[in-house]
N, C-alpha and C positions, 0 to 999 in steps of 0.2 A: 459498511452496514448491510448492503444488499447480500453480500456473500455470507455474513453471519446469519442473517435471517433465512437464507436459502438452506444453510446447514441445519438450522433449527427445524425446518420443515422436512428436510430430507432424512435426517437421522432416525426419527420415529418411523418413517415409512420403511426404511431399511431394516429396522429391528422387527417390525411386524412381519415383513416379507421373510426375514430369516427364521422367525419362530414358526410361521405357518409352513414355510419350505421344509424345515427339519421334520415337523410332524408329518407332513405329506410324504416325505421321502421314506420315513420309517413305515408308513402304511403301504406305500408302493412295494417296498421290499418284502414285507410280510405277505401281501396279496400275491406276489409272484411265487413265493415259496409255497403258500397254501394251494395255489393252482396246480403246481407240479405235484404236491403231495396227493391231492385229490385225484389227479390223473393216474398216479401210481397205485392208489388205493383201488380205483376202478379196474385196473389191470389185474391186481391181485385177487379181486373178487371173481374175475373170470377164470383165473388159474385154480381157485378153490374148487370149482365145479369139477374140473378134470382131475385135480388131486384127490378129491373124494372117491371118484370112480376108480382111480388107480389103487388107493389104499384098501378099499373094500374088495376089489378084485384081486388084491395081492400081486399086482403086475405093474412095476415101475415104468415099463415101456409106454403105458398109456399117457402118462404126463410128460415123459421125457421129450417127446416130439414137440409138444407145445412149448416146453421151456427153451428148446433149441431155436425154434422159430421166433420166439420172443426176444432172445438174445441177438438173433440175426437181424430182425427188423428194427428194434428199438435200442439195442446195445445195452440192455439192463440185465444184470446178473440176477438169477433167481434160483431157489431150491425148495424142495419139499422135505420136511422131516416128519417121522412117525411119532407116535404118542410117547415113545421113550426118549425122543430127541435125536435119534440117530438119523443120518442123512438117507433119505429114500430115493430122491432123484435130484439132479442138479445139472445146470448148463455151464458150470465152471465156478460157481460160488461155493465157498466153504461156510456153511451156516453155523459151524461150531464157534466161529469168532464173532457171531452176531449176538449181542446180549438181548436184543428185543425178541428173540425167539422164545426165551423163557416165559415172557409175559403171554405170548400167543399160546404156548402149551398149557398155561394156567387158565386159558379161556378168556384172556383180555385182549381186545383189539388195540393195536398200536395207535398212538396219537402223534400229532404234529407239534406238540408243545415244545419239543426239544430243538426245533428248527430256529436258527439264529437269523435275525433281520439284517445282519451285516454281511455283505457278499464275501468279504475276505475271511470270514469265519465259517462260512458254510462248507462242509466237507463232503458229505454224502446224504442222500435221502433213503431212509430205511423204512419199509413197510412190512409188518408181520401180522398175518391174518390167520386165525384159528380155523381148523377144518372140522366140521361136525357131520355126524352121520346118524340121523334119527335122534338127535339130542345128545349123542356121545361124542366126546372129543377124540378124534382119531389121528390128528396131526396138525401141521401148520405150514403155511406158505410164507416165504421170506424172499423179499426183493430188495436189492441194494443198487442204487443208480448214482452216478457221478453228479455233484452239484455244480459242475462248471457251467452248464446251460442256464442254471438258475442265477448264478453270479453274473453271467454275461447279460442276462435280461435285466437284472437289477442295475448294473452299471449303465446300460443303454437308457433305462428310464430315468436314472439320476442325471445323466448327461443332458437329456431333453429338459429336465427340471431346472438344471443350472443355467442353460441357455435362456430359458424363459425367465428365470429370476434376474439375469443380467439385463435382458431386454426391459424388464419392468423397472430395474434400477435406473437405467438410462431415461426411461419415461418419467420416473420419479424426479430425477434431476431437472429435467426440462420443466415439469410442472412446478417444482419448488422455485426454480429460477424465475419463471413467469409470474408465479404468485407473489414472490418477494418484490419483483418489479411493479406489479399492480399495487401492492401495499405501500411501496415507497414512492409512488408517482407523485402524491401531494408533496412529499418532502423534496423531491427533485424540483418541483415548481418553486418552492420556497428558495432552494439553493440557486436556481437560475435567476430569480429576481434579485437575490443578494449580489450575485455576480455582476449583473447589469448595473446595479447601483454602485458597486465598487469600480466599475469602469466608467462611471460618470453619468449614466443614465438615471438621473434622479427621479424621473417620472415613472419608473418601472414599478408595477404593482402586481399582486396575485389576485386572481378571481376569487371573490369571497366564497363561492360554492365549491371550492376545491377541497377534496378529502373528507374524512369523517367529521362528525360534530366536534370531537375533541380537538382536532387540528384546526377547525375553522375559527375558533376563538383566538388561536395563536396567530392565524393569518390576518384576522381583523386588527389585532394589536400591531402586527408588523406593518401593515399598510398605513396605520395611523402614525407609527414612528417614522416610516419613510416619508410620509407627507410633511411631518414636522421638520425632518432633516432638510427636505427640499426647500421648504419655507425659510429655514434659517440660512441655508446656503445662498438663496437668492437675495435675502437681506444683506448678507455679508458682501456679496458681489456688488450690490448696489452701493453699499457704503464705500467699498474700495474704489469704485468707479467715481463716486462724488469726491472722495478724498484725493483721488488722482487729479481730477480737474482742478480742485482748489489749490493743490501743491505745485502743479505745473506752471500756473500763471505767475505766482511770486518767483518761482525759480527762473522762468524765462526773463522776467523783469530784472531780476538780479544779474543775470548774464549780460543783458543789454547795458546795465549801468557799469558793469565791469569793463565792457568794451569801450564805453564812453570815458571811463576813468583812464583806460590805457592810453587814450589819445592825449590826455593832458598831464600824464605822470612824467616826472623827470627821468632821464635815462638810467640813473642809478637805482631806481625802483622797478625797472622793467622786469626783473627776475621775480620779485614778489607778486606783481600783477599776473605774470604767467602762472605762478603757483596758484593764485586765487581762481584764475580761469580754469586751470586743470581740476581743482577741487569742485568747482561748479559743475563741470562735465561729469566728474565722478558721481556727484549727487544725482545727476540726471540718470546715470547708469544704475545706481543703486535703486532709485525709484522704479526704473523699468524692471529690474530683477524682482523686487518685491511684488510689483503688480502682476508679473508673470507667475510667481509662486502662489499668489492669492487666487489667480484664475486657473491654477493647476495646469499651466502651459508647460511644454517640454522644451527646456533651455538647451537640450542637446541638439535641437534642430539647427542652431547657428554655430555648431562646432566647425573649426577649421584648424589648419596648422598654426601653431602658436609657440613662440619662443618664450618658454616659462621664465628662463633666467632674465631675459630682457624686461619682461613685464614686472617681475618681482623687484629687479634693480630700480626700475622707474618708480615703483610704489614706495620702496624704502627711502629714496631721495625725497619724495613728497612728505613722508612721515618724519623726516629729520627736523622739519620746521615745527611739527606738532609735538613731537616727543622731546620737549625741553627738559634737560637735566638727565636724559637717558642716553646711553651710548648704543647706537645701532651699528652692528657689524653685518656685512653681507659677504658670503663666500661665493664667488663667481665660479661655476663649474668649468668655465673655459670652453668656448665653442658653442655654448647654448645648450639647453635641454628642451627638446621639442615634444610638444603634446598636441593632441587633437581635442580641442575644447572651445567652448564659447568664452571669450575673454571676460565677459561680464560676470560669469560664474566665478572664475578664479580671482578677479579683482575684488569682488564683494566679499568672498570668503576670506581672502588674505587680509583685507582691511579689518574685517570683524575680528580675526585672531590676533592681528597686530595691536589693535585697539585694546584688546583684553590684556595682552602682554604689557603694554605701556601703563595701563591702570594699576596693574598689580606688581610693577617693578618699583623698588625704592629709588629715591633720588640718587643719581650717580650710578645706578645699576646698568648692567649690560644686557642687551637683547641680541641674540645671535640668530641670523637668518641664513639658511643653507638651502641650495637647490642641488639635487643629485638624482641620478637614476636609481630606482628602487628595485629593479628586476622584475620579472613577471609582466613586462609590457606596461610599466608604470613610471611616473616621475613624481618625486616627492619634494614638497617645500616644507622645511623644518623650521619652526619658530620656537626658540628656547629662551625663556627668561630666567633670571636669578632671584626671583622673589621668594616669598614664604612658601609657596606651593599649597597643596591641600593634603589632608590625610588620605592614605590609600583607600580607605573604605568609601571616600567621597568621590573618587576619580570617575567612576561610571556614571555619576549623576551630573557631571559638568555640562554635558550637552543636552540636558533636559530643559525644556522651555521654563523660564521664570524661576528656575532653581538657583539658589546662591548659597555658598558655603556660610554656615553661621559665623566662621572666623573672619569673614570679609563683609559683614553687614554694613560697615561704615563706609565702604568704597562705593562711589556712585556707580550706577548701572541698573539694568532691569533683568539681567540673567537671560538675555536673548541672543547675545553675540555668537557664542559657539553653537547654539541650536540652529540659527539661521545659516551659519557657515556649513554645518553638517548637511542640512537639507539642500542648500545650493549645490554642494559637491555631488550629492546623490543624484540630482537631476542630470548631471553631466557624466555619470558613470564612475564618479570618484568616491572618496570616503574620507572621514576625519578620524584620526587616531590620537589618543592622549596617553601621556606617559609621565612618570616621575623619575627624572634623571638623577644620577649621583651629584651631590653638591647642592641639592635643593632646587626649587623652582618647578616650572611646568614646561613640558615639551609637547608641542602640538604638531602632528604631521598631516599635511594636506596632500592626499594622494590622488593624482589625476592620470587618466589613460595616456600612455606615450603614443606618439605618432609612429605608425608602422606601415610597411608595404604590404602587398597582397600575400607575400609568402611569410609574413609575420615578423620580419626583421625590422629593428628600430631604425628610423630614418634620422640622419645627421643633419646639421644646419646646411652643409654644402649641398646636399641632395635636395633640400627644400629650395634653396636659392636657385638651383639649376632648373 
């Protein structure tokens, strides 16, 4: 915007300078030519005196000396013609080829009206002055000089004018840029405050006296909006904190009772107790993840080397007890697939996606889970169900919060699972991709950054173990 405003200010200045410069350049050219013409006219007036004496005395030698000296000193060709138009005296000029002599023999003085203001069109400067003796026309003086000196003077003046114009254009650019900056300074203040709020500084405000009156009203409303957002965020954080406290106590009590139950449970139920204990731990992890998301914390801070295949295999085994009536298949990549990620992120995201697949798979349906390298420094966990799927036009909306397909309105859920999974993966540098595979169902790809060395090569499990 600053550049556009500077251009708006700069272009009129350049147009004005161009118009004024063009007019001034024409005036300079005409003034230089007029100056040379008047100088030649004064010289011709001096030669008229000598020519009158020569013509009345019938002696060409009287004026020939002056003509020769004039040619020698100034390099201007000149001649004197008598009343009949015949050449009387000359210093090398043939006056018969000069049309202006006819006007002088008719008693009219030559004018500079035929001089061109363009230096490349100026050819020669001709002056024809009539010679009178006692009121009678007795002849004429004709001078012809080269216009090269005039052209050189015009080009020199134009060069100085162009240099001055360029300097003024540079000055206009600087002034336009500074003026645009001064005009947009209040807008920059608004932009800075918005950036600080976007980075988490909810107390950022703009001074109410910033900018013109038209912008101060906008600033006042912006400050009011920022205060309302800050108040809402504080209330939300307080609610999350209170909810965390209320949820952690029952969860801790549940985990203690599970441990007590494990002491009195027969050996044949040990596996089920272990699963209950694992689910309680997972619930604690989910609670931690949601609290971190609510507080806008960076889950990438806890990233470390993680065997994605091992984690997914463990979660699949836990889900076999929950996904009653569904066939869960897991394709082990062999040797593990290593990523650099906070395990809480992948666990919570995978559980949310798998829960979604279980809900929308029919009884006896199959859910395929695959882990593989995706290329480009990433590892993908692919969860594919064989349910009804969704229409193609609804695919992009599946990861929106609280959105549910009209065709699945009878299935329990809140429409938050895929949205939470997408946000969790984004905090760890990953992403969530949705697709409609051949044969029906929905395919969800959880993409996470692969573990790599300093030179960018992917690290294998043996290297991590070493």
